N, C-alpha and C positions, 0 to 999 in steps of 0.2 A: 504494500500500500504506500504510494508515494505521498509524502507530506501528510502523515496521519493526523496531525493536529488541525489540519484544515477541516477534517470531518468531525472534529471534537469541539473546536473553539466556536465556530459560527453558529451551529445549532444551540450551543450553550448560551451565547449572547442573545440569540433570538428568544430563548426561554426566559431570560432575565427581562428583556424588553417587554414581552407579553405579560409578565407578572406585574409590571408597573401599569400597563394599560388596562388589563382585564383581571378581575378577581375570580378565582375558582375556589370552591369549598375545599377544605383540607381533605375530606374523605375522597372526593373525586380526584384530587391531585395524587393522593397516595395510591389509588387504584391504577391511575395512568403510569405512575412510577413503577409499581409492582409488575404491571403488564409488560412494560419495556424491559425490565430486568429479566423476566421469564423468556421473552422473545430473544433477548441478547444471548442468554445461555443456550437456548435451543438452536441458534443460528451460527454458532462458532465455526462450524465446518463448512458453511456455505457463504462464500465471500460477499456476493451481492446482498443477500439477506442480512449478513453480518453487518455490512456498512449501514444499511437502512436501520437495523435495530440499534446500532451504536449511536446513530444520529438521534433516534427517538429517545434513547436513554439519557444522553447528555442534555437534550432539550428539556426533559422533565426535571432533570437534576438542577439545571439553571433556573427553571421556573420555581422549583421548591426552595432553593437557597435564597433567591431574591425575595420570594413571597414571605418567608419567615422573618426577613428583616423589615420589609416595607410595611407589613401589617402588624409588626410587633409594637405593642403600646402598653406594656405592663405597668407603666407609671402614670397612666392617664388620670388616675384619681387625684394627682397632684395639681393638674392644670387649674389655673385661675384661683389658686389658694395661696394664702400667706403662710409661709413655712419658716421654721428655724433650720439651719443647716450648718455643717462644718465640712471642710474639704481642703485640698492642697492645690495651690495655683501651679499649673503645669506649663502654661504658655501665656505670654502677653500678646494680645492682638492689636489693641489700640490704647493709646494713653495721651490725654491732653488735659489742660487745666480744669475742665469741667466734666469730663466723662472718661471712663476707661472700660476696657473689655478684656476678659481673660477666658482661657479654658481651665475649668476647675474639675478635679476628680472629687466628687462628693462622697463623704464617708457615711453620713446619715442625714435624714431629714425628720423633723418633728412637726406634725400637724394635728391640731386639736388635742394635744396632750399625748398622742400616740407616736412612738419613735419607730422609724423604718430604717433598718441598716441596709444601705445600698452601696454599690461601687459603680457610680454612674458618671460618665463624662458629660458635663453640662457647660453651657455658655453663661458666663457671669457678667452682667452689665451693671456697672456702678455709676450712679449719678452723683457727681460731686468731685471735690479736689483730692480725696484720699486715694492713694495708689499703692500697689503691692508689687512684689518681685516673684519670679519663678522660685518655687520651693517654699513659699510662705503658707503656713496653715492658718486658715481664717475661720471665724465663726460669725454668722450674721442672720438677719431676718430679711426675707424678700418675697416677692410674688412670683410664682412659677407660671410660665406661659408656654404653650406649644408653639414651635416655630411656624411662621406663616408660609403657606404654600402660595404659588402665584395665583392671584384672583383675577388677573387679566390674562387671556390666552397669549401664548408665544413668549411671555416675559419670564424673567429669572425665577426659578422655583427655589426659594431660600430653604424651605423645609427639606427638600430632596438633597440640596447641597450639604446641609448639616448632617443628614443621614449618611452621606458618603464618608463623613468623618466620625460616625458613630455618636453623634450628638442628637438627642431627642428632646431636650429640655432647655429652656432659657430662664434664668433667674434674674429678676430686676431688683436691685437694692439701692437705697440711699446710702451715702457714705457714712452718715452718723449711725447707721444700723449694722455696720460690719466692723469687726476689729481683728487685730492680729493675735494669734495664739502662740506661734513659734516660727522660727526661720529655719532654712536649710533642711527641708524634709524630702529632698530628692534622693533617689537611690544612687548607688555608686556610678553606674553608667550615665544616668541623667546628669548627675553633678559634674562629671568630667566633660561631657559633651557641652554643657553650659560654660564651663571654664574655658574650653577651647574656642567656643564661639566668641566669648568676651575678649579673649586674647587676639583673635582675628580682627575684631572691630577696633581694639585699642591700637594695634600695630598699624592698621590702614589709616586710622584717624591721625596718628602721629607722623607718618611718613608721606602722606598724600594731601593734596588740597581738598577742601570740603566737597567740591563737585566731583572730583575724580574718585575720592574715597567712597562716595555714595554709589557711583557706577560699579566699582569693583565689589563692594559689599553686596549689592543687588545681584551681581552675576555669580559670585562664589557661593553665597548663602541662599540664592533663589528667592529673595525677599524684595519685591518691587516697591514695597512701602518706604524704602530708603530714598527713593527718587521723588523729586517734585513732580507735580501733575504735568507740566509742560514737557519735561524730559521724557516722561513715560509715554505721553501721546506721540512724541517724535519717534520713539522706538516702534510704536505700533503702526504709525502711518508709513514708516519705511520698511515694514515687514521684517524687522529683526528683533521683535519682542521675545522670540523663542530663546534668545541668549540669556534672558532674565529669569527663565524657568529652568532650574537645574535639570538637565536632560542627558540624553545619550551623547550630545556634543561634549558636555563637561566630562562625562565618564571616559569618552574616547580620548580627549585631550590629556586627562590625568594618566590613563593607561599608557598612551604613547610616550608621554614624558618620562614616566618612571621606567618603562622598559628600555627607553633610549639611554637613560642614566645608568641603569644596571648593565647594559651592554658595554658601555664605555668602561665601567668598573670590572668588566670580564666576570661578572657573577654567573654562576651556573644557571642555565635556562630554566630548569624546573624550580629552583629556589626563587629566582627573580619573578617567575610567573605567580608562585604562591604568595610572595610578598605583595605583588601588585594587586592580586585579588583581595588580600586582607586590607590594603590601603583603600581600594574602591569601596568595600563594604563599611570601612571605618568612616570614610567621607560621607557615605549615604546616611550613616547613623547621626553624624554631626548635623546634617541638614534635615534630619527627621524624615527621611525616606518618602519624598513625594512619589506619586505613581510613576513618573517618567524615569526617576533614578532607579527604582526597584526593577522596572522593565529592562533598562539598560544594564544594570548590574547582573541580573540573571543571564541575559544574552551574552555579555562579555565573559562571564564566568564559564558558561558552557563552551563558548568558543575557545577560550584559553585551555581548558582541560582537554578538549578534543584535539587541539593542536599538540599538546603534550603526549597524547596517546596515539598520535598520527592517524586519527580517524577522520573520515570525511564528514564535514559539517555542513548541513543545509541551513543557511542563514534564515531563510524564510520560515522553515519549520521551527527554528530556534526562537524567532520572534513570536510565532503563534503559541509555542510552548510557554514562553515567558508571560504572555498575556493571559493564557489559560490558568497558570499557577496563581497569578495575582487575583483573577476573578473568582477563583475557588474560595479564597479567603475574604475578598472584598468585592462581592458581585455588583454592588451599586457603583463601582468605579467606572462602569461603562457610561454613566451619566456625568463623569468628571471630565471637564473640557481638556485638562492637561493630559489625562490618560488617552483620550480620543486622538488629540493632535500628536502625541508622542508615538502611539501605536501605528496610526495611519502613515505618518511621515517616515517612520523607520521601515515599515513594510513596503511602501511604494518607492522609497529610495532604492531599495534592493531590486524591486521588480521593474521599475521604469528606466533606471539610468542607462543601462546598455541598449535598451530598445530605442531610447531617444537619440543616443549616439548613432545608431544604425539608420534611424529614420531621417535625421538631419545631416547624416554623413559627417559627423564631427570626430575626425580621427586625430586632430592635433592636440596640443597641450591645452589650448583655450577651450576646445570642445570638452576635454576631460574635466575642466573646471565648471563649465556652464551646465553640462548635462545633469549632475546630481542636484544642483540648485533648481533647475527646471523641473526635475522629477518631484522634488518635495513641494514646490509651489503649485504644480498642477494637481498633486495628490491632495493637498489640504485646502485648496480653494473653496470647495463646497462647504467645508466645516467652518471656515472663516466667515463665509457669507451667512451661514445658518446662525452662528452664535453671535457674531459681531457686526453683521451687515456691512462689512468693510473689507476691501482687499487693496493691498498696496500695488500701485502701478509701476513702482520703481524697485520692487523687492529683489528682482534678479540682480540689478546693478548694485544695490546696497549690500546684499548678501555676499557678492563677489568682492566688494571693496572693504566693507566694515567687519564682517565676521572673522576673516583672517587676523585683522588687527586686534579685535576683541579677544580672539582665542589666544593670541600671543600675550595679551594683557593678563588673561587668566593665569597662564603659566608664570608670568612675571609676578603676579600677586601671591601665588603659592611659594615661589622662590623667596620673595620678600618676607613673608611670614616665617619661613624656615630660617632664613639668615638672621632675622631679628633675635632669635634665641642664641645665636653665636656671637654676633657683634652688631650693636646698634648703629655704629658709625657707617659700616658697610651697608646696613639696611637703609639708612638715610640717603646714601649715594644711589642705591638701586631705586629708592622711592623717587628721587629726582629724575632718573631715566624713565621710570614708569609714568611719572607726571607728564613728561614730554610726549610720550606715546599717546596718552589719554587726551592731552590737549589737542594733538593732531586729530584724534578720533572725533572730538567734539567740534573741531573746525570743519571736518568733512561732513558731520551730521548737520551743522548749521548751513553748510552749502546746499545739501540736499533739501533742507527744510525750506529753502527759498523757492523750490519748484512749485509752480501754481497748482499743478494737478498731481499730487503725490498719491492720493487714494481715491477709490471709487466706492460710493455708498450704494448698496444693493438691498432690495427687499429680501425677506427670508425665503429661501427656496423651499419648495415642498419636498417631502420624502421621495415622491415619484420622480421629480426632476433631478434629484441627486443620483438616484439609480440610473436614470437615462444618461446623466453626465459620465458616470464611471463606465457604463456600458460603451458609450461612444469612444472614450479614451482607450479602453481595452481593445476595441475594434481597430482604432487608429494605430495602436502599437502592436497589432497582429497577434495579440493573445487570443482573440476570437477571430478566426479566419472564416469569413463569410463564404469564400469560394469552396470551402470543404463541406459546408452545410448542404443538406439535401434541398431539392427544389421545394418540397412541401414545407420545410421549416422556414426557408426564405420567404415563401408566399405568406405563411402564417404571421411571421414577424412584420412584414410590410403591411399586411391588411390590418393587423392590430394597431400598428403605429398610425396609419392613416385614419383608422376609425377613432382613435383617441384624439387626434388633431381635429377631426370633423366634429366630434362630440363637444370639444372645448369651444370651438368657433360657434357651433349651433347654440350652446348654452349662453355664451356671451351675447350673441345677437338677439336672442329671444328674452334675455333677462330683463325684467321690468320691475326690479325691487328697489325699495328705499329702505335702508337699514339705519336704525338709530341705536347707538351704543352708549350706555351710561357707564363710563369707566370707573373702576375703583381707584380713586386717588386719595384714599384715606378720608380725613375730615375736610371735604371740599366738593365742588361741583365740576364736572366735565362731561360733555356729551358730544359725540361724533355723529354727524349726519352724512351718510354715504348714498349718493344718488347714482345707482347703477354703475358704480366704479368709474364715474366720469366727473362728478363734481363732489367736493367735500367741504363741509362746514363744521366749525366747532362752536358750541355754546358754552362759554367759560372754559377754563383750562386747568383749574385746580392750582394748588400751591400749598406750601407749608406755613402754618401760622407761627411756628417757632424758628423756622429757617434751618433746622437740623437735617432735614432730608429734602433733597432737590427733586420735586415731583417732575419738573420738565426734563431733567437730565436722566432720571432713573425710571420713569414710567411713561410719560406722554410721548416724548420724542422717540424713544425706542419702539413704542407700540406703533406709532404712525409709520416709521421707516420699515418695520417688519411687514407691515401691510402694503408697502410700496407707495405710500402717500408722501410725496415730496412737495406738493403744492396744495395750499388751502385757498378755496375761492372766497371764503369769508370767515372771520372770527367775531362772534357776538360776545361782548362782555357785559354781564348783568350789572355789576358794580365793582368798585375798586377796593375789595378786600383780598388779602393774600390767598385765602383758600378758594378764590374764584378766578384769579387772573395772574398770579405771580409767575406761573409757568410760561405765560405768553412771552416773557422776556427771552427765554431760551429758544422758543420757536422762531421768534423774529431773527435770531442769529443764524439758525440752521436751515429754515425752510423758506420757500417762496410763499408769501401771503399777499393775496390780491387786495383784500379790504379788511379793515378793522371797524366794527360797528359798536358805538357806545351810545348811551342815552343822556349823558350829562357830563359836565366838566367840573373838575375840582382841583384847582391849582394849589390847594393846601395839602393835598394827598401826595406823598412822595412816590408812591407806586404809580399813580396816574401820570406824574411828570416823567418818570423813567420810561413808561410805555410810549408816551408821546414823543420823547426824545429819540428812542431807538427806532420807532416807526418812521420818523423824519429822516434818520440816517439811511434807512433802507428804501426810502421813497414809497412807503406804504400809506395810501390814503386812509385817514381816520374820519369816519362819517358819523354824525350825530343823528340818531333816529328817535322819534317820539310818537306818541299815540296817533294812529291813523296812517303812519308810514307802512308801506307794503313792498316787499321784494318778491317778484314773481320769477321763480327760477325756471320752471317749465309750465306747461299747461296745467299739470296736475299737482305741482308742488309750489307752495308759497309760504313766506314768513310775514306775519303782521304784528306790529307793535301795539299792545293794548295799554301800556303804561310805561313811563310817566308822561303826563301831559306836557305840551310845549311850554306853557306858562307857569309851570310848577315853581313854587317858592322854596328853593332848596334850603334856605336858612331855617325853615320851620322844622326841618328834620335833623335833630342832633344825631340820630342813628342813620348811617348811610345805607343800612339794609333797606330802608323804605324809599330809596331812590332806584332800587333794582329794576332793570328792564324786564317787563312781562311780555313774553313772546309766544305767539300762537303759530305753530307749524301745522299746516294742512297738507295732507298727502292722500291723494285718491279719495277725498271725502272724509278721511279719518283725521281727528284733531288731537294734537299733543300740546299741552300748555306748559311752558317753562316759566318758573316764577322767581328764580333767584332766591333772595332771602327776605322777601316781603313779609310783613307782619299783619296783624288783624286790621289795623287802620287802613292799610292799602288794599287788603282783600275786600273791604267794604266798597272802596272806590272802584276797583276792577269789576266787582259784581254789579254795581249800580250803573256803570257806564257801558257795560258790554253784556249782551244777552247771548251767552254761549253755552252749548251743551257739548262737553268734550268726551273723548274716549280715554285718554291717558293724561295723568297729572304728574309733573315733576314736583313732588311735595315740597312746599315752601320751607326754607330755613332748616333743612336737615331734620325735619320732624319736631321742631321746637314747639313748646306749649304756647308761644306767643303768636302762633299761626294756625292754619287749618281749623278755622272756626266752623261751627255748625252751619251758619248762614252761607259761608263760602262754599262748603261741600254741597249743600242743597242747590246752590246756584249753578255750579259747573258740572255736577253729576258725573264724575269719572267712573269708569269700570275698573281701572287699574291705577295704582299709585307707585311711583318710584322714589325711594329715599336714597340720596347720595350722602353717605355718612361713614365715619371711621371712628377709631378710638378717640374719645374726647372727654373733657371734664365738665361739659355743659349739660349733661343728661339727655343728649340727643340720641335717638328719638324719644320723646316723652311717652310714658306708658298711657297717659291720659289721651294723647293724640292717637296712639295706635288703637285704643279701644273705640275711639270716635270713628276711625276708618272701618273698623270691623262692624260697628253698628250700622254703617251705611253700605255694607256688603262690597266694599272696595278691596280688591285683592292687592296686597302689598309685596313689592320686591325691594330688597335692601342690598346695597353694594357691599356692606360689611359682612353679610351672611351669604348672599348669592354670588358675590364677585361681580364681574362685568355683566350688566343686564342688557340684553339685545331685544329690540323690537324690529321684526321684519314685516314690512307692509307691501302688499301687492294690490292691484286694482280690485281684487275680489275678497281679500281677507287680510288679517294680520295675526301674528303670534308673538308671544313674549316668553323668554326663558333666561335663566341665570346660568352663568358659566360653570359654577360649582355644581349645581344640581343637574346640569345637562351633561 
């Protein structure tokens, strides 16, 4: 059986993936697993049946392994409770004057007088100035929360990300409720790894400039947090951010360097190989074994041992073997971006390099340099587009120019650290040389940074399009030879491809949908109106009241880009509060916006002034709309402003909520009313001035008890109500208000419980569903 791990790894991955997408009962899963084991035993002597049964067995094994982790929630009784806890700080993640975050190994928790002895890895968030070190044992009181999954489709799943690191709980504590019990509670290996890391940092800080030290620290320790945001973005836009994640490149550099040194010292080949393997795994331990390092360490170890035994080594099979071993112990790592990029780039580097040389007839030295870079870039392009919606247009050039210099800098960094133990003066001299090299690197980076079109922003590709992409590449590189396929297979492939294309064209042509999406932007409002994928409007953009989390950067902009929306025909702003329009500032910088619609001016509001200023810089017209103004988008779709009136006396409203634009969207006869944060006083005005009977209501002011009066609900008579709300300290939505809607038989959807809420309207009907429940 050639490359046996190809029959093992991919069915195993497929099983893990399906366990995440679909839940099967444990009994049914065990029956499937037992059946596949029996079939495997019975088929050992028949090769074709054996391969099929092997595939089935590893598929169910992958499903079972992942299912046991994904659905494991043995501590769910702790969620949303205030607990007392003790534990040891294992890792510092974030530390600033007002906030810090750590990985804590909890010893026990106490809730309602009952003590639970656990050994659980949790994320500890501390609000305040108090900070701790790795190895500190702490005792505190805090609220336990379950990590939040993505409540908007396509966006980052924080819960799944933490699960890949075996973290299922988050504890939130105030700094006055947590105190130190003792220090230095790390075991022997953890303590020494910490000492070595600190020594690395001290040596680099002493011998290098601040900017250059940050770069080398990031590369050697794989911690991009040492870099400022602008430098990190430069690495990403140039397509060289992979050097910041400790990977096979680092392991290869370290191995090659030490083997070269040992060869000069005429050390026995077997001994030098064993020492190099030990050094590789020691380095991996120091940097805490990210997936890419484990994968590379396993492959290099197998390669070196096979060379010692003079056995033929299949690199592809070795990569598959390494990935399988990791996923046996950490099945959820298939969702880890670092693992995906590391595995795919290593595999396709081996598979594509020679084929690219043959295809492009690159037989010279330059060809030998270009082909592996091309192989990796072609291989990971769909993953970059899927996860980051961004691909570098200059990656081939920057990888050829900068990666060799940075690789040499890594070797220089290790030599510098080693020499510092022997003689600090020599280390300072080497530091000066390394500073020169890194200054040259930053100069070259600044040169590339001036390129006007460094990167291309793309929508998120579908799973099917990724499959077609790789299929096309494998055909182009002659792994799949169409001329050897039978006529029937060729016809079937051609017909299915044409049918798929025609189906897509037919669907797009006949589609006559208007889709309204109420995004979960936490405690704020944001609605996206999509007219047949041709015109796009936003009603409010959301934003953070505290400024701690950038809604525009982390939710709204990524969501729009992943959907392929780069132009907005209009943005309606109900009023100038942060939770309704702060994210607009980010959109103005990144997207093309044709119009911004407001209903009043307020030169005393800083956010209003910022929006007007940025809009002027980008030549975006800002139009004031008041009651009676109507925007007809198509024959069947229109916006009409119901409030405020043109002659409104703004000074009478101390509360800016009551200046909110009330907007009626009419689609194929169905009416959706957007109300901003209006309160009871304005509800009376809207009801008295407009005789409307609506279908769907964006519930005013996040469900506050200052709105949604009996008179207003009787006046507008909605069938459905949508509450845009998140974690807040205002008591939104009010229980009294929820009871009022229930009394009027109005079905409620909430973004904090249902996630993104979608309304699909066609000429004949409409339907509403939440992302989480759907």
